[in-house]
Each structure stands twice: as C-alpha cells, then as structure tokens.
Backbone as JSON, one array per atom type, in Angstrom:
{
  "sequence": "XXXXXXXXXXXXXXXXXXXXXXXXXXXXXXXXXXXXXXXXXXXXXXXXXXXXXXXXXXXXXXXXXXXXXXXXXXXXXXXXXXXXXXXXXXXXXXXXXXXXXXXXXXXXXXXXXXXXXXXXXXXXXXX",
  "N": [[-13.13, -16.02, 83.89], [-10.81, -17.02, 83.35], [-11.16, -19.41, 83.15], [-12.29, -19.93, 81.04], [-10.35, -19.14, 78.68], [-8.22, -21.14, 79.5], [-10.17, -23.1, 78.26], [-10.46, -22.88, 76.11], [-7.95, -22.45, 74.86], [-7.5, -25.09, 75.64], [-9.31, -26.26, 73.51], [-7.96, -25.17, 71.09], [-5.25, -26.52, 71.06], [-6.85, -29.03, 70.57], [-7.78, -28.98, 68.42], [-5.38, -29.03, 66.58], [-4.01, -31.17, 67.06], [-6.16, -32.75, 65.85], [-6.19, -31.77, 63.65], [-3.16, -32.22, 62.48], [-3.01, -35.05, 62.58], [-4.9, -35.58, 60.95], [-3.84, -34.41, 58.42], [-1.37, -36.35, 58.41], [-2.85, -38.35, 57.86], [-3.94, -37.6, 55.27], [-1.28, -37.64, 53.57], [-0.59, -40.05, 52.9], [-2.79, -40.57, 50.94], [-2.06, -38.59, 49.17], [0.02, -39.29, 48.16], [-0.3, -41.86, 46.29], [-1.58, -40.24, 44.67], [0.05, -38.63, 43.53], [1.87, -39.93, 40.74], [-0.36, -40.03, 39.2], [-1.0, -37.38, 38.8], [1.76, -36.59, 37.85], [1.43, -37.65, 35.82], [-0.75, -36.32, 33.93], [0.33, -33.52, 34.23], [2.88, -34.3, 32.57], [1.42, -34.9, 30.09], [0.27, -32.4, 30.0], [2.24, -30.49, 30.08], [3.64, -31.3, 27.86], [1.39, -30.48, 25.73], [2.16, -27.89, 26.24], [4.32, -27.08, 25.5], [4.05, -27.63, 23.02], [2.53, -25.73, 22.27], [3.73, -23.55, 22.61], [5.88, -24.31, 20.84], [4.76, -23.7, 18.2], [3.82, -21.07, 18.71], [6.63, -19.75, 18.78], [7.14, -20.42, 15.96], [5.22, -19.17, 14.54], [6.04, -16.67, 15.65], [8.72, -16.34, 14.46], [8.2, -16.43, 11.48], [6.67, -14.33, 11.24], [8.37, -11.9, 12.17], [9.86, -12.48, 9.88], [8.04, -12.02, 7.63], [7.32, -9.12, 8.57], [10.36, -8.06, 8.16], [10.8, -8.52, 4.96], [8.8, -6.96, 4.15], [9.29, -5.03, 5.31], [11.91, -4.56, 3.46], [10.54, -4.24, 1.0], [9.46, -2.11, 1.25], [11.45, -0.5, 1.57], [12.68, -0.62, -0.78], [10.58, 0.27, -2.33], [10.61, 3.62, -1.43], [13.08, 3.89, -2.58], [12.24, 3.7, -5.4], [10.0, 5.68, -5.69], [11.78, 7.77, -4.93], [13.62, 8.01, -7.03], [11.36, 8.26, -8.93], [10.46, 10.84, -8.5], [12.99, 12.35, -9.08], [13.02, 12.04, -11.55], [10.61, 13.66, -12.33], [10.98, 15.72, -11.6], [13.32, 16.16, -13.25], [12.03, 15.59, -15.91], [10.17, 17.87, -15.59], [11.77, 20.19, -15.69], [12.83, 19.58, -18.5], [10.42, 19.96, -20.15], [9.51, 22.43, -19.59], [11.31, 23.94, -20.82], [11.1, 23.26, -23.26], [8.73, 24.11, -23.7], [9.01, 26.93, -23.49], [10.72, 26.84, -25.79], [9.0, 26.23, -27.87], [7.29, 28.28, -27.91], [9.02, 30.27, -28.69], [9.36, 29.21, -31.56], [6.92, 29.53, -32.34], [6.28, 32.47, -32.41], [8.44, 33.14, -33.93], [7.68, 32.03, -36.42], [5.06, 33.2, -36.63], [6.52, 35.9, -37.24], [7.83, 35.21, -39.79], [5.45, 34.77, -41.55], [4.21, 37.06, -41.41], [6.24, 38.52, -43.15], [6.14, 37.09, -45.53], [3.55, 37.44, -46.18], [3.89, 40.32, -46.87], [5.93, 40.69, -48.58], [4.22, 39.35, -50.6], [2.41, 41.55, -51.29], [3.79, 43.44, -52.11], [4.25, 41.82, -54.47], [2.1, 41.82, -55.66], [1.95, 44.5, -55.97], [3.4, 45.44, -58.42], [2.59, 43.75, -60.17], [0.19, 45.24, -61.3]],
  "CA": [[-12.08, -15.83, 82.85], [-9.19, -17.65, 83.62], [-11.38, -21.2, 82.81], [-12.79, -19.77, 79.43], [-9.09, -19.08, 78.58], [-7.85, -22.75, 79.48], [-11.39, -24.28, 77.5], [-10.13, -22.07, 74.39], [-6.55, -23.5, 74.72], [-7.6, -26.75, 74.97], [-9.95, -26.42, 71.56], [-7.04, -24.79, 70.07], [-4.73, -27.6, 71.11], [-7.28, -30.31, 70.42], [-7.67, -28.69, 66.65], [-4.71, -28.51, 66.37], [-3.88, -32.44, 66.94], [-6.89, -33.14, 64.58], [-5.46, -31.0, 61.72], [-2.0, -32.8, 62.35], [-3.81, -36.63, 62.39], [-5.72, -35.57, 58.89], [-2.55, -34.35, 57.47], [-0.53, -37.61, 58.07], [-3.71, -39.45, 56.88], [-4.0, -37.66, 54.2], [-0.32, -37.93, 53.34], [-0.34, -41.16, 52.36], [-3.34, -40.17, 49.94], [-1.71, -37.92, 48.12], [1.75, -40.03, 47.55], [-0.83, -42.35, 45.42], [-2.23, -39.47, 43.68], [1.24, -37.97, 42.7], [2.28, -40.1, 39.8], [-1.29, -39.63, 38.3], [-0.87, -36.34, 38.66], [2.67, -36.18, 37.02], [1.52, -38.31, 33.97], [-1.33, -35.12, 33.44], [1.22, -33.01, 34.21], [3.55, -34.79, 31.83], [0.82, -34.3, 29.34], [0.03, -30.81, 30.15], [3.56, -29.75, 29.87], [3.86, -31.84, 26.68], [0.87, -29.47, 25.28], [2.5, -26.2, 26.97], [5.63, -27.3, 24.84], [3.67, -27.48, 21.5], [2.01, -24.52, 21.89], [5.19, -23.14, 22.68], [6.88, -24.3, 20.14], [3.88, -23.08, 17.46], [4.26, -19.81, 19.21], [7.8, -19.48, 18.08], [7.28, -20.48, 14.57], [4.43, -17.81, 14.25], [7.04, -15.15, 15.94], [9.56, -16.15, 12.89], [7.01, -15.98, 10.17], [6.34, -12.64, 11.67], [9.61, -11.89, 11.69], [10.36, -13.0, 8.42], [7.77, -11.18, 7.06], [8.23, -7.8, 8.58], [11.55, -7.63, 7.39], [10.37, -8.77, 3.21], [7.48, -5.9, 3.91], [10.86, -3.31, 5.53], [12.7, -4.46, 2.44], [9.95, -3.69, -0.03], [9.02, -0.62, 1.43], [12.33, 0.39, 1.15], [12.58, -0.39, -2.38], [9.6, 1.5, -3.05], [11.28, 4.44, -1.31], [13.74, 4.17, -3.24], [11.69, 3.9, -6.74], [9.47, 7.33, -5.37], [12.62, 8.89, -5.1], [13.74, 7.9, -8.55], [10.77, 8.82, -10.03], [10.29, 12.37, -8.1], [13.88, 12.96, -9.46], [12.88, 11.87, -13.3], [9.78, 14.62, -12.71], [11.72, 16.83, -11.58], [14.22, 16.55, -14.62], [11.03, 15.72, -17.43], [9.57, 19.07, -15.5], [12.36, 21.11, -16.49], [12.68, 19.67, -20.17], [9.11, 20.31, -20.42], [9.52, 23.8, -19.25], [12.77, 24.39, -22.05], [10.77, 22.64, -24.67], [7.33, 24.83, -23.9], [9.82, 28.29, -24.23], [11.32, 27.03, -27.29], [7.84, 26.05, -28.73], [6.84, 30.07, -27.97], [9.83, 30.95, -29.77], [9.16, 28.85, -32.57], [5.86, 30.38, -32.91], [6.75, 34.01, -32.42], [9.67, 33.19, -35.53], [6.53, 31.78, -37.69], [4.3, 34.58, -36.95], [7.43, 36.95, -38.02], [7.8, 34.89, -41.3], [4.44, 34.64, -42.41], [3.96, 38.55, -41.68], [6.86, 39.29, -44.15], [5.91, 36.51, -46.7], [2.53, 38.88, -46.48], [4.94, 41.82, -47.14], [6.54, 40.21, -50.22], [3.21, 39.18, -51.75], [1.62, 42.36, -51.44], [4.69, 44.06, -52.98], [4.47, 41.23, -55.81], [0.97, 42.05, -56.15], [1.9, 45.88, -56.33], [4.22, 45.41, -59.2], [2.03, 43.14, -61.77], [-0.54, 45.89, -61.78]],
  "C": [[-11.38, -16.7, 82.72], [-10.02, -19.19, 83.07], [-11.75, -21.26, 81.29], [-11.4, -19.69, 78.84], [-8.4, -20.6, 78.69], [-8.88, -23.2, 78.45], [-10.92, -23.63, 76.1], [-8.44, -22.49, 74.07], [-6.15, -24.94, 74.33], [-8.33, -27.12, 73.75], [-8.95, -26.38, 70.63], [-6.1, -25.95, 70.09], [-5.47, -29.07, 70.43], [-7.51, -30.34, 68.37], [-6.61, -28.92, 66.33], [-3.94, -30.08, 65.83], [-4.77, -33.21, 65.89], [-6.24, -33.01, 63.08], [-4.29, -32.26, 61.63], [-2.1, -34.25, 61.65], [-4.47, -36.44, 60.65], [-4.6, -35.76, 58.41], [-1.81, -35.53, 57.4], [-1.76, -38.49, 57.49], [-3.72, -39.35, 55.65], [-2.45, -37.64, 52.89], [-0.03, -38.79, 52.06], [-1.23, -41.37, 50.91], [-2.5, -39.6, 49.2], [-0.3, -38.55, 47.55], [0.52, -40.8, 46.19], [-1.48, -41.93, 44.22], [-0.92, -38.57, 42.34], [1.39, -38.52, 41.54], [0.66, -40.08, 38.7], [-1.13, -38.12, 38.17], [0.35, -35.4, 37.79], [2.18, -36.38, 35.78], [0.56, -36.97, 33.31], [-0.34, -34.26, 33.42], [2.21, -33.21, 32.84], [2.42, -34.02, 30.22], [0.39, -32.82, 28.88], [1.35, -30.13, 29.55], [3.97, -30.43, 28.19], [2.8, -30.89, 25.3], [0.95, -27.96, 25.26], [3.63, -26.11, 25.2], [4.92, -27.13, 23.47], [3.01, -26.17, 20.98], [2.97, -23.41, 21.78], [6.12, -23.3, 21.38], [6.34, -23.66, 18.55], [4.12, -21.05, 17.46], [5.68, -19.04, 18.37], [7.88, -19.89, 16.71], [6.59, -19.44, 14.03], [5.67, -16.37, 14.28], [8.26, -14.99, 14.61], [8.77, -15.95, 11.77], [6.73, -14.81, 10.42], [7.47, -11.87, 11.32], [10.15, -11.5, 10.25], [9.57, -11.66, 7.49], [7.54, -9.65, 7.1], [9.34, -7.25, 7.94], [11.09, -7.62, 6.09], [9.57, -7.62, 3.33], [8.6, -4.72, 4.27], [11.45, -3.19, 4.25], [12.14, -3.77, 1.18], [9.59, -2.35, -0.04], [10.58, 0.39, 1.48], [12.74, 0.45, -0.23], [11.69, 0.69, -3.17], [9.42, 3.11, -2.55], [12.0, 4.78, -2.2], [13.54, 4.2, -4.63], [10.82, 5.1, -6.65], [10.68, 7.99, -5.66], [13.14, 9.52, -6.65], [12.74, 8.61, -9.33], [10.36, 10.22, -9.96], [11.54, 12.93, -8.95], [13.65, 12.71, -11.16], [11.59, 13.05, -13.44], [10.59, 15.36, -12.81], [12.78, 17.32, -12.94], [13.31, 16.39, -15.64], [10.5, 17.25, -16.8], [10.38, 20.11, -15.97], [12.87, 21.38, -18.36], [11.46, 20.58, -20.35], [8.79, 21.79, -20.37], [10.08, 24.44, -20.43], [12.11, 24.16, -23.23], [9.32, 23.49, -24.74], [8.15, 26.34, -24.32], [10.14, 28.01, -25.53], [9.99, 27.03, -28.05], [6.95, 27.7, -28.98], [7.4, 30.78, -28.87], [9.65, 30.62, -31.26], [7.85, 29.62, -33.32], [5.66, 31.54, -33.26], [7.41, 33.85, -33.74], [8.58, 32.67, -36.56], [5.72, 32.69, -37.53], [5.02, 35.4, -37.79], [7.73, 36.4, -39.57], [6.66, 34.96, -42.21], [4.03, 36.44, -42.31], [5.09, 39.18, -42.83], [6.98, 38.74, -45.36], [4.8, 37.53, -47.37], [2.96, 39.89, -47.15], [5.15, 41.4, -48.56], [5.44, 39.98, -51.03], [2.49, 40.22, -51.95], [2.23, 43.56, -52.28], [4.52, 43.29, -54.85], [3.12, 41.93, -56.32], [0.91, 43.32, -56.57], [2.52, 46.04, -57.73], [3.45, 44.86, -60.13], [0.4, 44.17, -61.9], [-0.18, 47.08, -62.38]]
}
C-alpha cells in the first residue's frame, strides 16, 4: 500500500512538471497572439462603443418623446376639465332656458284662452 502511495505521488509530481513545462511553452505562443487579440478586441470595443452610443441616443429620443407625450396628456386633461366645466355651465343654462320655455308656453296658453273668451263675448254681442 505504501508503494502505491509513492507511485501516485510520483505520477502527480511528473504530471505537475509536465503541466508547468507546457505552460512555459504556451506562454511565448500566447504573447504572439496578444496583439492580434488586442486588435480584435479594439474592433469589438469600437463596435460596442457604437452600440452604446446608439442605445444612449435611443434612450434620449424615448425620454424626449415621453416628455412630449406627458405634456400633450396634461394639455388634454386641462382641455377636458375646461370642457366639463363648460358642459356643466351650459347644462344649468339649458335647464334655465327649458324652464323659461315651459313658462312662456303656459303664458301663451293663458293668453289664448283669454282671447277665445273675448271672441266669444264679441260673438254674443253681435247676435
């Protein structure tokens, strides 16, 4: 059992050395790719920056449109309130005019009846 422990430690140690050697071999390889990766990253960054600019402009336009819509909404609400006040005023005026019309019709009927009585009296005098 102790032999297997020593063998597994040796295998781990050998694997660790292999990994460190391959890492040192890969490092020069990565250093050659870094400028290309930076160039691609700069292009990606420029594209991202452009997308952000467009998003900011879109947000600005949306905020402006929202402010305009809210202003129109407030104006329309004021107009509706004014129209409601006019309707109430006209409603009371309408009721008043309607009452006056009924009173005038009643007065006309009374005048008609008086005229009819006078005509009957005139007709009776002529006989």
